[in-house]
C-alpha positions in Angstrom: -3.1 -3.1 50.8 -6.4 -2.2 49.3 -9.1 -4.7 48.7 -8.5 -4.7 45.0 -4.8 -5.5 45.4 -5.6 -8.2 48.0 -8.1 -9.9 45.6 -5.6 -9.7 42.8 -2.8 -11.1 45.0 -5.3 -13.9 46.1 -6.0 -14.8 42.5 -2.3 -14.9 41.5 -1.3 -17.0 44.5 -4.3 -19.4 44.4 -3.5 -22.8 43.1 -5.7 -24.7 40.7 -6.1 -28.5 40.8 -7.1 -30.4 37.7 -8.7 -33.8 37.8 -7.0 -36.4 35.5 -8.9 -37.2 32.3 -8.5 -40.3 30.3 -7.0 -38.5 27.3 -4.2 -36.9 29.2 -1.8 -38.2 31.7 -0.9 -35.3 34.0 1.9 -35.6 36.5 1.5 -32.8 39.0 -1.7 -30.9 38.3 -1.1 -27.9 40.5 -0.9 -24.7 38.5 -1.5 -21.1 39.3 -5.0 -19.8 38.4 -3.6 -17.0 36.1 -1.3 -18.4 33.5 1.5 -16.5 31.9 0.4 -14.5 28.8 1.4 -16.1 25.6 1.9 -13.8 22.7 0.9 -14.9 19.2 2.1 -13.3 16.0 -0.8 -12.1 14.0 1.2 -10.5 11.2 0.2 -11.5 7.7 3.2 -12.3 5.7 2.4 -10.9 2.2 4.2 -12.5 -0.8 6.7 -10.1 -2.1 7.5 -9.8 -5.8 9.9 -12.7 -6.2 9.1 -13.8 -9.7 11.6 -12.9 -12.3 9.2 -11.2 -14.7 8.0 -8.8 -12.0 11.5 -7.9 -10.9 12.6 -7.3 -14.5 9.5 -5.0 -15.1 10.4 -3.0 -11.9 14.0 -2.6 -13.0 13.0 -1.5 -16.5 10.6 1.1 -15.0 13.2 2.4 -12.6 15.8 2.8 -15.4 13.4 4.8 -17.6 14.5 8.5 -17.9 10.9 9.7 -17.5 10.5 7.8 -14.2 13.9 9.1 -12.9 12.8 12.7 -13.8 9.5 12.1 -11.8 11.5 10.9 -8.8 13.8 14.0 -9.1 10.6 16.2 -9.2 9.2 14.5 -6.1 12.5 15.2 -4.2 12.0 19.0 -4.8 8.4 19.5 -3.8 6.6 20.1 -0.6 9.6 20.3 1.7 10.8 16.7 0.9 14.4 17.9 1.4 15.7 15.7 -1.4 14.2 12.5 0.0 11.6 10.3 -1.5 10.3 7.5 0.6 10.7 3.9 -0.5 6.9 3.5 -0.2 6.4 6.3 -2.7 8.8 4.7 -5.1 7.2 1.3 -4.8 3.7 2.7 -5.2 4.8 4.7 -8.3 6.4 1.6 -9.8 3.2 -0.4 -9.1 1.0 2.3 -10.7 3.1 2.3 -13.9 3.1 -1.5 -14.0 -0.7 -1.6 -13.6 -1.2 1.1 -16.2 1.0 -0.6 -18.7 -0.9 -3.9 -18.1 -4.2 -2.1 -18.4 -3.3 -0.5 -21.7 -1.3 -3.4 -23.1 1.9 -1.4 -23.4 5.0 -3.6 -23.5 7.7 -3.1 -20.9 11.0 -1.7 -22.0 13.6 0.7 -20.7 12.0 3.6 -22.7 8.3 2.7 -22.7 7.4 5.5 -20.3 9.7 8.0 -22.1 8.1 7.1 -25.4 4.7 7.7 -23.9 5.7 11.1 -22.6 7.4 11.9 -25.9 4.2 11.0 -27.8 2.2 13.5 -25.6 4.9 16.2 -26.1 4.8 15.7 -29.9 0.9 15.4 -30.0 -0.4 17.8 -27.4 -3.9 17.8 -28.9 -4.3 14.0 -28.9 -6.5 12.7 -26.1 -5.5 9.0 -26.4 -3.5 8.9 -23.2 -6.1 10.9 -21.3 -9.0 8.6 -22.3 -6.9 5.5 -21.3 -5.9 7.1 -18.0 -9.5 8.0 -17.2 -10.7 4.5 -17.9 -7.8 3.1 -15.8 -8.7 5.4 -12.9 -12.3 4.2 -12.9 -11.5 0.5 -12.5 -12.5 -1.1 -9.2 -11.3 -0.6 -6.5 -12.0 3.0 -7.2 -9.8 4.6 -4.5 -6.7 2.6 -5.4 -7.2 3.2 -9.1 -7.7 6.9 -8.6 -4.5 7.1 -6.6 -2.6 5.2 -9.2 -4.0 7.4 -11.9 -2.8 10.5 -10.1 0.7 9.0 -10.0 0.7 8.6 -13.7 -0.7 12.1 -14.1 2.2 13.3 -12.0 4.8 11.5 -14.1 3.5 13.4 -17.2 3.5 16.7 -15.3 7.0 16.2 -14.0 8.2 15.6 -17.5 6.6 18.8 -18.9 3.9 17.0 -20.8 0.9 17.7 -18.6 -2.3 15.8 -19.4 -5.6 17.7 -19.8 -7.3 15.5 -17.2 -8.4 15.7 -13.5 -9.0 12.7 -11.4 -11.3 12.9 -8.4 -9.8 11.5 -5.2 -12.2 13.3 -2.8 -14.8 10.7 -2.1 -17.8 11.3 0.2 -17.2 10.4 3.8 -18.7 7.3 5.4 -21.9 8.3 7.2 -22.7 4.9 8.9 -20.6 5.4 12.0 -20.9 9.1 12.3 -22.6 10.4 15.5 -25.8 12.3 14.8 -24.8 15.4 16.7 -21.9 16.3 14.4 
């Protein structure tokens, strides 16, 4: 055995005696000096959408033809092999919900389709673009820009592209960068 292994074995086998204190009444106070590791759960349990209104809004968005067309479009691009992750679906639904709340559009089974139809019938109107630009500039900026890109993608997938670009390339953090790089 090496000295390191001997010292480790010594620590494990060493017993520890505790002196009784008035607040506790110990029986046998002989314990090993290194106690067993106790694992604590540090996972934050986020509240999922359980209220009826949110669930109804999600179901209305998922049943909209424009949203279904967007999901079909996602299945065919970039080697997705016909699969769209549940995370992408939930983020897209969330983006539509937030955009509707921001603009004051009421939720229905055809709200998104009506919005896409409006853009198809009025290609020179910039109402949707201006609302989407304002939506994508709301704080927190990175989240709003990502949500704005999802809305932009819904219009593009439904053959009603918007004349708008949203910046998602933010400057890198320079605080923690080493000076040599």
